[in-house]
VODREN-462195 format. One record per residue (C-alpha): x, y, z. Coordinates in Angstrom, 3 decimals. Example, Ala and Ser with C-alpha at 12.3 -4.5 7.8 and 13.67 -1.06 7.14 Angstrom:
<sites>
+----------+----------+----------+
:     east :    north :       up :
+----------+----------+----------+
:   12.300 :   -4.500 :    7.800 :
:   13.670 :   -1.060 :    7.140 :
+----------+----------+----------+
</sites>
This chain:
<sites>
+----------+----------+----------+
:     east :    north :       up :
+----------+----------+----------+
:  125.057 :   58.947 :  -31.927 :
:  127.195 :   61.607 :  -31.658 :
:  125.718 :   64.162 :  -33.826 :
:  128.326 :   67.121 :  -32.310 :
:  127.187 :   66.920 :  -28.945 :
:  130.549 :   65.291 :  -27.877 :
:  133.756 :   65.401 :  -29.379 :
:  134.138 :   63.797 :  -33.035 :
:  137.427 :   62.309 :  -34.216 :
:  138.764 :   61.036 :  -37.427 :
:  141.119 :   57.959 :  -37.057 :
:  142.786 :   57.137 :  -40.415 :
:  143.215 :   53.363 :  -41.182 :
:  141.257 :   52.316 :  -38.318 :
:  140.176 :   48.958 :  -40.306 :
:  140.954 :   47.096 :  -43.300 :
:  139.205 :   49.390 :  -46.016 :
:  136.684 :   47.429 :  -48.691 :
:  138.960 :   48.775 :  -51.719 :
:  142.203 :   48.986 :  -51.246 :
:  143.936 :   52.239 :  -51.341 :
:  146.186 :   51.484 :  -53.950 :
:  143.139 :   50.506 :  -56.117 :
:  141.244 :   53.243 :  -54.934 :
:  144.248 :   55.752 :  -56.006 :
:  143.985 :   53.802 :  -59.438 :
:  140.190 :   54.517 :  -59.684 :
:  140.628 :   58.208 :  -58.873 :
:  143.384 :   58.531 :  -61.700 :
:  141.230 :   57.154 :  -64.083 :
:  138.146 :   59.505 :  -63.065 :
:  140.703 :   62.579 :  -63.366 :
:  142.088 :   61.501 :  -66.905 :
:  138.321 :   60.855 :  -68.079 :
:  136.974 :   64.454 :  -66.882 :
:  139.789 :   66.168 :  -68.154 :
:  139.130 :   64.628 :  -71.513 :
:  135.662 :   65.559 :  -71.419 :
:  136.933 :   69.382 :  -70.217 :
:  139.236 :   69.419 :  -73.151 :
:  136.588 :   68.001 :  -75.340 :
:  133.835 :   70.440 :  -74.313 :
:  135.844 :   73.830 :  -74.358 :
:  137.543 :   72.656 :  -77.734 :
:  136.935 :   75.783 :  -80.134 :
:  133.840 :   74.396 :  -82.706 :
:  134.447 :   75.537 :  -85.992 :
:  132.285 :   78.995 :  -87.096 :
:  128.491 :   78.438 :  -87.024 :
:  128.684 :   79.879 :  -90.060 :
:  131.866 :   78.185 :  -91.891 :
:  129.759 :   75.164 :  -93.190 :
:  126.836 :   77.202 :  -94.585 :
:  126.287 :   77.195 :  -98.484 :
:  125.975 :   81.162 :  -98.986 :
:  124.652 :   80.065 : -102.621 :
:  121.510 :   79.545 : -101.110 :
:  120.613 :   82.853 :  -99.851 :
:  117.574 :   84.941 : -101.093 :
:  117.724 :   82.065 : -103.525 :
:  115.367 :   79.515 : -102.022 :
:  111.851 :   80.059 : -101.510 :
:  108.832 :   77.749 :  -99.546 :
:  107.035 :   75.981 : -102.661 :
:  103.822 :   75.851 : -100.272 :
:  103.054 :   79.844 :  -99.132 :
:  106.334 :   81.487 : -101.328 :
:  108.104 :   82.575 :  -97.701 :
:  111.629 :   82.684 :  -97.996 :
:  113.560 :   80.047 :  -96.542 :
:  116.386 :   80.667 :  -94.425 :
:  118.992 :   78.728 :  -92.358 :
:  119.369 :   77.772 :  -88.971 :
:  122.499 :   75.579 :  -87.206 :
:  122.123 :   72.117 :  -85.145 :
:  124.844 :   72.053 :  -82.911 :
:  125.239 :   68.022 :  -82.742 :
:  127.779 :   66.251 :  -80.386 :
:  130.363 :   63.662 :  -81.539 :
:  132.997 :   61.608 :  -80.175 :
:  135.829 :   63.938 :  -81.622 :
:  134.606 :   66.761 :  -81.371 :
:  131.051 :   68.771 :  -81.502 :
:  129.917 :   69.826 :  -84.850 :
:  126.928 :   71.944 :  -86.569 :
:  124.181 :   70.217 :  -88.981 :
:  122.674 :   73.176 :  -91.134 :
:  119.551 :   73.264 :  -92.484 :
:  117.137 :   75.286 :  -94.332 :
:  113.578 :   75.697 :  -93.730 :
:  110.583 :   77.865 :  -94.391 :
:  110.232 :   81.305 :  -92.162 :
:  106.684 :   81.208 :  -91.600 :
:  106.776 :   77.109 :  -90.592 :
:  110.047 :   77.836 :  -88.327 :
:  108.335 :   80.948 :  -86.243 :
:  104.888 :   79.552 :  -86.238 :
:  104.035 :   82.363 :  -83.471 :
:  104.774 :   85.325 :  -85.817 :
:  102.242 :   83.632 :  -88.887 :
:   99.363 :   82.523 :  -86.348 :
:   96.518 :   83.288 :  -89.028 :
:   98.992 :   82.235 :  -91.879 :
:  100.638 :   78.831 :  -90.700 :
:  102.450 :   77.026 :  -92.888 :
:  103.234 :   72.929 :  -92.714 :
:  106.607 :   73.106 :  -94.446 :
:  109.234 :   71.373 :  -92.958 :
:  112.958 :   71.851 :  -92.475 :
:  115.958 :   69.845 :  -95.008 :
:  119.312 :   69.355 :  -94.289 :
:  121.666 :   71.398 :  -96.306 :
:  123.457 :   68.182 :  -97.889 :
:  119.848 :   67.408 :  -99.008 :
:  119.662 :   70.877 : -101.460 :
:  123.344 :   70.118 : -102.327 :
:  122.904 :   66.704 : -103.838 :
:  119.415 :   67.404 : -105.466 :
:  120.950 :   70.253 : -107.457 :
:  123.801 :   67.799 : -108.317 :
:  121.653 :   64.714 : -109.350 :
:  119.441 :   67.988 : -111.162 :
:  122.584 :   68.584 : -113.304 :
:  123.135 :   64.977 : -114.202 :
:  119.355 :   64.577 : -115.253 :
:  119.569 :   67.806 : -117.663 :
:  123.392 :   66.185 : -118.951 :
:  121.102 :   63.261 : -119.952 :
:  117.998 :   64.335 : -120.712 :
:  118.453 :   65.134 : -124.809 :
:  115.609 :   67.643 : -125.370 :
:  116.593 :   70.188 : -122.470 :
:  118.822 :   72.323 : -125.032 :
:  115.675 :   72.514 : -127.190 :
:  113.480 :   73.244 : -124.513 :
:  115.791 :   76.196 : -123.057 :
:  116.141 :   77.921 : -126.558 :
:  112.367 :   77.812 : -126.863 :
:  111.819 :   79.301 : -123.830 :
:  114.384 :   82.114 : -124.747 :
:  112.726 :   82.247 : -127.783 :
:  109.807 :   83.503 : -125.845 :
:  111.756 :   86.466 : -124.372 :
:  113.138 :   87.850 : -128.001 :
:  111.092 :   89.751 : -130.333 :
:  108.434 :   87.918 : -132.693 :
:  108.639 :   88.616 : -136.302 :
:  105.733 :   90.764 : -135.917 :
:  107.623 :   92.811 : -133.492 :
:  110.804 :   93.123 : -135.404 :
:  108.462 :   94.561 : -138.499 :
:  107.308 :   97.102 : -135.985 :
:  110.730 :   97.779 : -134.603 :
:  112.159 :   98.437 : -138.381 :
:  108.878 :  100.508 : -139.028 :
:  109.788 :  102.630 : -135.556 :
:  112.910 :  103.049 : -136.735 :
:  111.876 :  104.383 : -140.044 :
:  109.320 :  106.649 : -138.193 :
:  111.823 :  108.149 : -135.844 :
:  114.172 :  109.203 : -138.534 :
:  111.257 :  110.709 : -140.284 :
:  110.343 :  112.736 : -137.410 :
:  113.931 :  113.624 : -136.640 :
:  113.994 :  115.528 : -140.085 :
:  110.670 :  116.830 : -139.393 :
:  111.766 :  118.455 : -136.443 :
:  115.111 :  119.594 : -137.380 :
:  113.155 :  121.699 : -139.816 :
:  111.061 :  123.130 : -137.652 :
:  113.884 :  124.152 : -135.243 :
:  115.861 :  125.579 : -138.259 :
:  112.899 :  127.379 : -139.833 :
:  112.423 :  128.854 : -136.241 :
:  116.130 :  129.928 : -136.055 :
:  115.915 :  131.493 : -139.507 :
:  113.142 :  133.892 : -137.738 :
:  110.236 :  132.764 : -139.831 :
:  108.684 :  132.210 : -136.059 :
:  108.663 :  130.263 : -133.397 :
:  106.509 :  127.132 : -132.748 :
:  106.997 :  126.127 : -129.827 :
:  104.326 :  124.094 : -129.218 :
:  104.780 :  122.046 : -132.230 :
:  108.214 :  121.449 : -131.245 :
:  107.249 :  119.802 : -127.712 :
:  104.795 :  117.720 : -129.037 :
:  107.716 :  116.460 : -131.909 :
:  109.716 :  116.006 : -128.840 :
:  107.443 :  114.245 : -127.068 :
:  106.256 :  111.734 : -129.693 :
:  110.094 :  111.330 : -130.095 :
:  110.791 :  110.193 : -126.349 :
:  107.759 :  107.518 : -126.509 :
:  108.798 :  106.198 : -129.616 :
:  112.713 :  106.247 : -128.128 :
:  111.195 :  104.272 : -125.302 :
:  109.637 :  101.879 : -127.461 :
:  112.645 :  101.209 : -129.144 :
:  114.583 :  100.805 : -126.172 :
:  112.326 :   98.101 : -124.739 :
:  112.576 :   96.087 : -128.024 :
:  116.395 :   96.627 : -128.020 :
:  116.342 :   95.311 : -124.174 :
:  114.691 :   92.164 : -125.138 :
:  117.010 :   91.481 : -127.608 :
:  119.607 :   92.394 : -125.963 :
:  118.373 :   90.012 : -122.884 :
:  117.515 :   87.150 : -125.206 :
:  121.186 :   87.254 : -126.920 :
:  122.212 :   87.003 : -123.242 :
:  120.527 :   84.135 : -122.506 :
:  121.743 :   82.160 : -125.238 :
:  125.302 :   82.934 : -124.361 :
:  124.502 :   81.586 : -120.890 :
:  123.179 :   78.742 : -122.079 :
:  126.176 :   77.815 : -124.006 :
:  128.340 :   79.169 : -120.923 :
:  126.390 :   76.712 : -118.864 :
:  126.100 :   73.422 : -121.318 :
:  129.814 :   73.921 : -121.488 :
:  130.233 :   73.750 : -117.695 :
:  127.755 :   71.510 : -116.939 :
:  129.744 :   69.246 : -119.373 :
:  133.481 :   70.129 : -117.328 :
:  131.673 :   69.165 : -114.143 :
:  129.735 :   65.701 : -114.938 :
:  132.884 :   64.626 : -116.549 :
:  135.455 :   65.334 : -113.159 :
:  132.920 :   63.277 : -111.314 :
:  133.171 :   66.233 : -108.439 :
:  131.204 :   65.703 : -105.081 :
:  131.498 :   69.363 : -104.417 :
:  128.775 :   71.682 : -104.934 :
:  128.835 :   73.939 : -107.761 :
:  128.321 :   77.137 : -106.598 :
:  129.009 :   78.777 : -109.857 :
:  126.711 :   77.215 : -111.710 :
:  124.237 :   77.488 : -109.225 :
:  124.468 :   81.516 : -108.781 :
:  124.921 :   81.565 : -112.446 :
:  121.683 :   79.451 : -113.500 :
:  118.956 :   79.213 : -111.083 :
:  117.167 :   82.597 : -110.868 :
:  115.098 :   81.059 : -107.904 :
:  114.218 :   77.485 : -106.166 :
:  110.853 :   76.559 : -104.874 :
:  111.084 :   73.825 : -101.792 :
:  107.413 :   71.393 : -100.953 :
:  107.004 :   70.043 :  -97.763 :
:  108.129 :   66.688 :  -99.256 :
:  111.027 :   67.753 : -100.780 :
:  110.447 :   68.179 : -103.932 :
:  112.111 :   71.204 : -105.471 :
:  111.293 :   73.197 : -108.840 :
:  114.208 :   75.109 : -110.049 :
:  112.931 :   78.272 : -112.507 :
:  116.420 :   78.754 : -114.653 :
:  117.494 :   82.131 : -116.164 :
:  116.151 :   80.843 : -119.210 :
:  112.726 :   81.134 : -118.247 :
:  112.522 :   77.361 : -118.068 :
:  111.421 :   75.430 : -115.133 :
:  113.551 :   71.900 : -114.127 :
:  112.887 :   69.128 : -111.852 :
:  113.452 :   65.701 : -110.751 :
:  111.509 :   63.019 : -108.991 :
:  113.541 :   62.851 : -105.633 :
:  111.948 :   64.019 : -102.198 :
:  113.590 :   64.238 :  -99.145 :
:  112.588 :   60.534 :  -97.900 :
:  115.132 :   59.009 : -100.397 :
:  117.948 :   61.063 :  -98.843 :
:  116.659 :   60.059 :  -95.351 :
:  116.394 :   56.454 :  -96.187 :
:  119.959 :   57.320 :  -98.467 :
:  121.367 :   58.658 :  -95.179 :
:  120.395 :   55.399 :  -93.051 :
:  121.872 :   52.865 :  -95.262 :
:  125.138 :   55.161 :  -95.064 :
:  125.240 :   55.070 :  -91.392 :
:  124.367 :   51.339 :  -90.931 :
:  127.232 :   51.002 :  -93.394 :
:  129.593 :   52.773 :  -91.655 :
:  129.006 :   51.142 :  -88.091 :
:  129.392 :   47.367 :  -90.018 :
:  132.647 :   48.836 :  -91.351 :
:  133.493 :   50.340 :  -87.897 :
:  132.523 :   46.748 :  -86.218 :
:  134.222 :   44.688 :  -88.567 :
:  137.404 :   46.604 :  -88.269 :
:  136.794 :   46.069 :  -84.396 :
:  136.739 :   42.501 :  -84.623 :
:  139.892 :   42.402 :  -86.521 :
:  141.758 :   44.860 :  -84.519 :
:  144.571 :   43.950 :  -82.260 :
:  142.277 :   44.187 :  -78.772 :
:  140.166 :   41.293 :  -79.781 :
:  142.601 :   39.485 :  -81.210 :
:  144.154 :   39.646 :  -77.564 :
:  141.110 :   38.673 :  -76.438 :
:  140.961 :   35.861 :  -78.150 :
:  144.415 :   34.584 :  -77.299 :
:  143.422 :   35.297 :  -73.137 :
:  139.933 :   33.118 :  -73.861 :
:  141.768 :   29.957 :  -74.707 :
:  140.339 :   29.243 :  -71.288 :
:  137.051 :   29.744 :  -69.856 :
:  136.424 :   33.664 :  -69.053 :
:  133.276 :   35.478 :  -67.752 :
:  132.228 :   38.462 :  -68.908 :
:  133.880 :   40.261 :  -66.249 :
:  136.906 :   39.149 :  -66.710 :
:  136.773 :   39.656 :  -70.526 :
:  135.950 :   43.447 :  -69.487 :
:  138.753 :   43.830 :  -67.111 :
:  141.066 :   42.573 :  -69.931 :
:  140.043 :   44.541 :  -72.463 :
:  139.344 :   48.021 :  -70.037 :
:  143.411 :   48.052 :  -70.073 :
:  143.451 :   47.792 :  -73.558 :
:  140.929 :   50.677 :  -74.600 :
:  137.733 :   52.522 :  -73.523 :
:  135.052 :   50.194 :  -73.536 :
:  131.253 :   49.208 :  -71.119 :
:  129.845 :   45.650 :  -70.483 :
:  127.102 :   46.518 :  -72.918 :
:  129.834 :   47.501 :  -75.834 :
:  131.830 :   44.352 :  -74.992 :
:  129.015 :   42.143 :  -74.784 :
:  126.488 :   43.500 :  -78.006 :
:  129.639 :   44.197 :  -80.352 :
:  132.348 :   41.926 :  -79.293 :
:  131.004 :   38.626 :  -77.221 :
:  127.886 :   38.003 :  -78.914 :
:  129.284 :   38.315 :  -82.651 :
:  132.155 :   35.943 :  -81.372 :
:  129.466 :   33.669 :  -80.146 :
:  126.871 :   33.850 :  -82.998 :
:  129.671 :   33.120 :  -85.837 :
:  130.823 :   30.133 :  -84.043 :
:  133.977 :   31.782 :  -82.766 :
:  133.628 :   31.273 :  -79.069 :
:  131.383 :   27.972 :  -77.482 :
:  129.191 :   28.993 :  -74.046 :
:  128.281 :   27.013 :  -70.958 :
:  127.345 :   27.986 :  -67.654 :
:  129.450 :   27.800 :  -64.671 :
:  128.967 :   28.013 :  -60.933 :
:  130.261 :   31.322 :  -59.176 :
:  128.104 :   30.379 :  -55.929 :
:  126.276 :   27.371 :  -54.567 :
:  123.181 :   29.605 :  -55.607 :
:  124.318 :   31.739 :  -58.859 :
:  125.520 :   30.327 :  -61.868 :
:  126.863 :   32.905 :  -64.758 :
:  128.106 :   32.206 :  -68.431 :
:  131.646 :   31.958 :  -68.959 :
:  133.113 :   31.841 :  -72.824 :
:  136.324 :   30.147 :  -74.420 :
:  137.476 :   29.970 :  -77.970 :
:  136.231 :   26.740 :  -79.741 :
:  139.351 :   24.490 :  -80.286 :
:  139.015 :   23.983 :  -84.416 :
:  138.961 :   28.397 :  -84.011 :
:  142.232 :   28.107 :  -82.152 :
+----------+----------+----------+
</sites>
């Protein structure tokens, strides 16, 4: 063998090639087109990592297992027509266990779509629950003054008025030369300040209760409008206005702590959401599969298979019309058509010791 010790020569067209030059160039052209398509797909701009991030959940959601903040992360996912980001929320302690070795949390990450769907279902639950408004009013009553506190407030106002009159009198006497009693003035002023603080606390509670009553009426009005609209969009305005914070547990149960001093939840858990997603995925796949079988490419294949055709022949025929591999052709087109009775199948000899299946459209299907 000449490994360089003698001159080496390259001779073109020395013998008939296994693959013809024309066929070789056609294959190279197809490979180049596919490589360019993949290059364009990979270089296509991705949506911003935070483009679909739901900012409403920031600082609003905590882990129900350990009370740690729930944080966001995005997972890049491949897709035929371009990659995309899938958004998740997870407990900070569970997501970074190496930072919390001595205080682990076994909570799990949940898809952002689940959080959004759960809150929409919660709104439906509230709308259909006739006891919600009454329970919310009762919770607001707990913020407001009791009858005893109202009596105390009235008594304090009278005491403040009387003490003010007394203070004016003492100050007036001091100004008219009857001696300065600064110690008494300081004591009375200090007592008045304490009484004003107590009155301010009562006033703040009354204003808070009144504010929550208005918020409750506003919420019920917005809730009714949202339910009637049958919108699938996430109601960000309602969420930010009504939810103080939400506690998410590892099974996906979410307990909402509403601004009215009320907790509300549903029976929904993450497992039901995952089952729902799986059903939707298969329904979408079935719809696309049915569309493929009813498409023009399969119609042309049926015309082509009026005579017996092998899988190899059908693959070459279909690849002229669409991008498809042997596995997809057999699993999604040939076998379904055979099982439904459109194709009939029989063995034919390709060589003395080699047999293969050929498929043909049944006569009663033509």
